[in-house]
C-alpha positions in Angstrom: -84.4 -76.0 164.0 -85.4 -74.9 160.5 -83.3 -72.9 158.1 -85.2 -69.6 158.7 -84.7 -69.8 162.4 -81.1 -70.7 162.2 -80.4 -67.9 159.7 -82.2 -65.4 162.0 -80.2 -66.5 165.0 -77.0 -66.1 163.0 -77.9 -62.6 161.9 -78.8 -61.6 165.5 -75.5 -63.2 166.8 -73.4 -61.3 164.2 -75.2 -58.1 165.0 -74.4 -58.5 168.7 -70.8 -59.2 168.0 -70.5 -56.2 165.6 -72.2 -54.0 168.1 -69.9 -55.1 170.9 -66.9 -54.4 168.6 -68.3 -51.0 167.7 -68.8 -50.1 171.4 -65.3 -51.2 172.3 -63.8 -49.2 169.3 -65.7 -46.1 170.4 -64.5 -46.5 174.0 -60.9 -46.8 172.8 -61.3 -43.6 170.7 -62.8 -41.8 173.6 -59.8 -42.8 175.7 -57.4 -41.3 173.1 -59.4 -38.1 173.1 -59.3 -37.8 176.9 -55.6 -38.3 176.8 -55.2 -35.7 174.1 -57.4 -33.2 175.9 -55.2 -33.4 178.9 -52.1 -32.8 176.8 -53.8 -29.9 175.0 -54.9 -28.3 178.3 -51.2 -28.3 179.4 -50.2 -26.3 176.3 -52.4 -23.3 177.2 -53.4 -22.6 173.6 -55.7 -19.5 173.5 -56.6 -19.9 169.8 -59.4 -22.6 169.8 -59.1 -23.2 166.0 -55.4 -23.9 166.5 -56.1 -26.1 169.5 -58.6 -28.1 167.5 -56.1 -28.7 164.6 -53.5 -30.0 167.1 -56.0 -32.2 168.9 -57.2 -33.7 165.6 -53.7 -34.4 164.5 -52.7 -36.1 167.8 -55.8 -38.2 168.0 -55.4 -39.3 164.4 -51.8 -40.2 165.0 -52.5 -42.1 168.3 -55.3 -44.1 166.5 -53.0 -44.9 163.6 -50.2 -46.1 165.8 -52.6 -48.2 167.9 -54.3 -49.7 164.9 -51.0 -50.6 163.2 -49.7 -52.1 166.5 -52.9 -54.2 167.0 -53.0 -55.4 163.4 -49.3 -56.6 163.6 -49.1 -58.7 166.7 -46.2 -61.0 167.4 -48.1 -64.2 167.8 -45.0 -66.4 167.1 -41.4 -65.3 167.2 -40.1 -65.8 163.6 -36.6 -66.3 164.9 -33.4 -64.8 163.5 -30.6 -62.8 165.0 -29.7 -59.2 165.4 -26.9 -58.7 162.7 -25.3 -56.0 164.9 -24.9 -58.2 168.0 -25.6 -61.8 167.0 -28.2 -62.1 169.7 -31.4 -63.9 169.0 -34.3 -61.6 168.2 -36.9 -61.4 171.0 -40.6 -60.9 170.7 -40.0 -57.3 171.6 -37.4 -57.0 168.9 -40.0 -58.2 166.4 -42.7 -56.0 167.7 -40.4 -53.0 167.2 -39.6 -54.2 163.7 -43.3 -54.6 162.8 -44.3 -51.2 164.2 -41.3 -49.5 162.5 -42.9 -50.6 159.1 -45.9 -48.3 159.4 -46.2 -45.6 156.7 -43.9 -42.7 157.2 -46.8 -40.4 156.6 -48.2 -41.3 160.1 -45.3 -39.6 161.7 -44.9 -36.8 159.1 -48.5 -35.8 159.2 -48.4 -35.3 163.0 -45.1 -33.4 163.0 -46.1 -31.1 160.2 -49.2 -29.9 162.2 -47.3 -29.6 165.5 -44.5 -27.6 163.9 -47.0 -25.4 162.0 -49.3 -24.6 164.9 -47.1 -24.7 168.0 -44.0 -23.1 169.4 -40.8 -25.3 169.6 -41.3 -25.5 173.4 -44.9 -26.6 173.0 -43.8 -29.3 170.4 -41.3 -30.6 172.9 -44.0 -30.7 175.6 -46.2 -32.8 173.4 -43.4 -35.2 172.6 -42.6 -35.4 176.3 -46.3 -36.3 176.9 -46.1 -39.1 174.4 -43.0 -40.5 176.0 -43.8 -39.8 179.7 -40.9 -37.5 180.2 -38.2 -40.0 179.4 -35.7 -37.4 178.0 -35.4 -35.5 181.3 -35.5 -38.7 183.4 -32.8 -40.4 181.4 -30.6 -37.2 181.2 -30.8 -36.9 184.9 -29.5 -40.5 185.2 -26.5 -39.7 183.0 -25.8 -36.5 185.1 -25.8 -38.7 188.2 -23.6 -41.5 186.7 -21.0 -39.5 184.7 -18.6 -37.6 187.0 -18.2 -33.9 186.0 -20.3 -34.3 182.8 -19.1 -31.6 180.4 -21.4 -29.4 178.4 -20.2 -31.0 175.2 -21.1 -34.5 176.5 -24.4 -33.3 177.8 -25.3 -31.7 174.5 -24.5 -35.0 172.6 -26.5 -37.1 175.1 -29.4 -34.7 174.9 -29.3 -34.8 171.1 -29.5 -38.6 171.1 -32.3 -38.6 173.7 -34.4 -36.1 171.7 -34.0 -38.3 168.6 -35.2 -41.3 170.6 -38.2 -39.3 171.8 -39.4 -38.3 168.4 -38.9 -41.8 167.0 -40.6 -43.4 170.0 -43.9 -41.5 169.6 -44.8 -43.9 166.8 -44.9 -46.9 169.2 -47.9 -47.8 171.3 -46.7 -49.4 174.5 -44.3 -48.1 177.1 -42.2 -51.2 176.6 -41.8 -50.4 173.0 -41.0 -46.7 173.8 -38.3 -47.9 176.3 -36.9 -50.2 173.6 -36.4 -47.2 171.3 -34.7 -45.2 174.0 -32.4 -48.2 174.7 -31.1 -47.9 171.1 -30.1 -44.3 171.7 -28.8 -44.9 175.2 -26.4 -47.4 173.7 -25.3 -44.6 171.3 -24.7 -42.3 174.2 -22.6 -44.8 176.0 -20.6 -45.6 172.9 -20.0 -41.8 172.5 -18.7 -41.6 176.1 -16.5 -44.6 175.6 -15.0 -43.2 172.4 -14.2 -39.9 174.1 -12.1 -41.0 177.0 -14.8 -42.3 179.4 -15.4 -45.9 180.6 -19.1 -46.4 180.8 -19.0 -49.8 182.6 -16.6 -48.5 185.2 -18.7 -45.3 185.8 -21.9 -47.3 186.0 -20.4 -49.8 188.5 -19.0 -46.9 190.6 -22.4 -45.3 190.7 -24.2 -48.5 191.7 -21.6 -49.2 194.4 -22.1 -45.7 195.7 -25.9 -46.0 195.8 -25.6 -49.4 197.6 -23.2 -47.9 200.2 -25.5 -45.0 200.8 -28.5 -47.3 201.2 -26.6 -49.5 203.6 -25.4 -46.6 205.7 -29.0 -45.2 205.9 -30.3 -48.6 207.1 -27.5 -48.8 209.7 -28.6 -45.5 211.2 -32.2 -46.6 211.5 
């Protein structure tokens, strides 16, 4: 094969690869827009200009989070320990660390638009969409596990879960989002322990109760 033919084939090959990458990137962006369109529809915004601003901000944020995540993969665990626990850092720990290093402006730009264009209730709805309703789901768990949960305890737990939610929107995968919530669930449990509760005892009692109810139900069948 002469030089001209090999060069031509190389150009064609590169063009095909770049074309495939471009198509995939466009498909990924279309997926983000479809997701955002669903979220926007649920907000019932009557002002179309406002809706467009919010949609642009969300799509831009989702794309930035995705791109940072994809460009910082954990291909090999660097090792090390968590200084707070002494446990070895897992791949997920490192993924959370890498993703936490994205520019603060990614988060701030989104929140500034949401807070300017939406009501507080609508902002919360968007954050719930990002995190698949984990605040309400997790709070319900605490309400089931902690006997006679007081309003003060509930308020503190809810505060922690809402902090988790806003932080978690800057992570791409559900596993990463769950990892952020775990940080704040630990804070909730530490709060309960330091205010006269015994989390491990309450959790064990709840698990035993669920098992007993399940066994009784199966016995009746």
